[in-house]
N, C-alpha and C positions, 0 to 999 in steps of 0.2 A: 378370928385371926390368931388369938392366943393358942387355941387348940392346934391350929396348923403349925404355928411356930414350935410348940412343944413336940408335935409329931415329927417335924423336921429335925429337931435336936435328937430325938430318940432314934430316928432312922439313921442319922449321921453317926451316932454312937454305935449302933448295931453294925453299920457298914465298916467302921474303923476296926471294931473288934473282929469281925469276919475277915477283914484283910490281914490282920495280925495272925489269926489262926491259920489262914491260907499260907502265909509266908513261912510258918514253921511246920507246915505239912499236916495240920489237923483237919483242914477242910480241903476237899479236892476241887479241881477246876470247875467241874459241872455245878457243884453246890455254890461256889463263889460267883459263877455267872448268875445264878438265881438271886443272890444277894445284890449283885450289881443292878439287875433289872428292878428289884423291889425298891431300891433306894434312888432310882432315877427321879429327877425333878419333873413335875408335871409340865406338859407343854401348855404355854399360855394361849388364851383365845386372841384372835386378831380381829379388830374392828375394821369396817370398810375403810376408814381413814388411815389406819395403820398399814393395811395391805397396799393402798395406793402410795403411801409414803415409802414403803419398802421397795415397791416397783420403781418409783422415781429416784430413790437413792442409788440404784444400780443402772438407771437410764434404760429400763426395759419397757417395751410395749406390752400391752396385755397379751398379745399373741406370743411374744418371746417368753414372758413369765409362764404362760400356760405350757409351752414346750419344755421349759426347764423343770417344772414340777409335774409334768405328764398329766395335764388336764386340758380342757378345752378353753379357747379364748372367751366363749360365752359364759363359762363358769367363773372365770376371773372377773368379767364385767359384772356378773350378778353379785359376786362377793363385794365388789367396790361400791355398788349402789344399795347394798343391804338386802337384796332379795334372797340370798343364800348365805350360809356361813360355812367356811372350810371346816372339815373334820377329818379325823383319822390320819391316813398317810399324807394328805395334802397339808393339813395343819402342821404335822411334823416337818415336812419339807419347807414350809414357810418359816418355821422356827430355825431350821438349819441355815437357811438363807440369811435370816436376820442375825443369827449369832456367829456363823462361820464365814459368811460372805459368798459371793457368786463364784469365787475360785473353786470351791468345793465341787461345783457342778460342771466345771470345764474339764474335759478329758484332754490331757496333755500327751497322752500316749498314742502316737500316730501309727504304731505298729500293730494295733489291734485289728484282727481280721474278721 
């Protein structure tokens, strides 16, 4: 845990320095994007209990949660009983739902064709 904490402090310092250099024009936009990606916090794992709690928090059925994060209802069921674990894009989408809320996934723009 100490190593991770030290790494987090180091990455935070690197990111702050890069932002400062970008603001004064010494780092271009493309390089700054690389620093932003490098310094992203890792996405946490979600246990079956946490996935079910997240779904319950927003009053979503397994089918609706599956539609929101673009997976199948059977996959959500398997996550909740521990047969499978979410990974990659699904894990990131669960984290976005957890941190930012269901509103992020609702399209309020009815003019989209």
